[in-house]
N, C-alpha and C positions, 0 to 999 in steps of 0.2 A: 416261725418259719412259714407260716401259712400266708401271711402279709408279703413277705419276700417273693414268694411263688407268684402271687397275684400281681405285684407290681412288675416283675419280669415278664409276665404274660401280657400284660397291658402295654408295656413298651415294645416287646418283641412281636407281637401278631401285627400291629399297624405297619411296622417296617418290613416284615415278611410280605404282607399283602402288596405293598408299593413295589418291592423287589420283583415279585410275580407278575407286575404289569410292564416291566421293562423289556425292551427289544432284546437285550442280552439274554434274559431267562428264556424268552420264547424261542430264541436260536437254539440255545443249548437243549432244551427240551425237545425240540423237533428233531436236532440231530442225533439225540440219543434214541429216540422212538424210530430213527432211521437205521442205526447201526444194530440194535437189539437183536434183530433175527440173525445177523451174521454171527454175533458174539455168541448167541444161543447155539447154533448149529457147531460153531467151531469148539465150543466148551463140551458139548456132549460128544463129539467125536474124539476128543482129547481124553475125556473120561472113559470111554470104551477102549481107546488104545492103552491107557495105563492100567486098567483094572483086568481086562480080558486079554489083550494081545502081547503083553510083556510076560516073560517066564516068572518074573518076580511079583507079577501083578496079583491082587487079591483072588480073584475068580479063578484065574490060571493057575495059582498055587493049590487051590482047594480042589478043583476038579481034574488037576493035570492035564490041561487041554493040549500040551505040546506032544503028548504021548498018543492020542487018540483022534486029533482034528486032523484031517488031511490038509497039506500046505499050509501049517500053522504059521511057519515063520515067514510066509509071504503076505499073510492077511493084514499086517499092519500098515503096508505100503499105501492103500486106498484112504485109510483113516489119516495117516501121516500127512498125504498130500491134501486132504479136506481140511484138516486142522490148520495146516501152513496157508492154504488158501484163504480161508475165511478169516482167520484171526491176524494175518499179516496184511488183508486187504482192508481191514476196518479202519485203518488210518486214513486210506484213500477215500473210502466211503464217507467218513467223518469230514474230511476237508472240503469234499464236494458238497455235502449236505450243509455244512455252515456257510459256505459261500453262497450256495442257492437261497437258503433262507434269508441270509443277511441281504442279498439283492431284492428278494421279495419284499422285505420289510421296509427298505429304504429305497 
């Protein structure tokens, strides 16, 4: 078993190192670094929306937020808009970033 793992590592590591030096890898890496903040903000917004701002959400059902928080049923609108804006805009940002980095490298 140990020899098979060693042979696999000896074959796989040089190939991965060569792949990391390709332009394709660099373009994908930089594009993902560009889109990460949008995905992070959109995901946190969606988590808050689903756990706190829906009546069947975990925190909302434990603390019964709909009974004592004023304007509770309207609070989900900004989070819904933020989630839609960030997560749906990621495709546009990714396309722009990939084109930009591809043009820079070539």
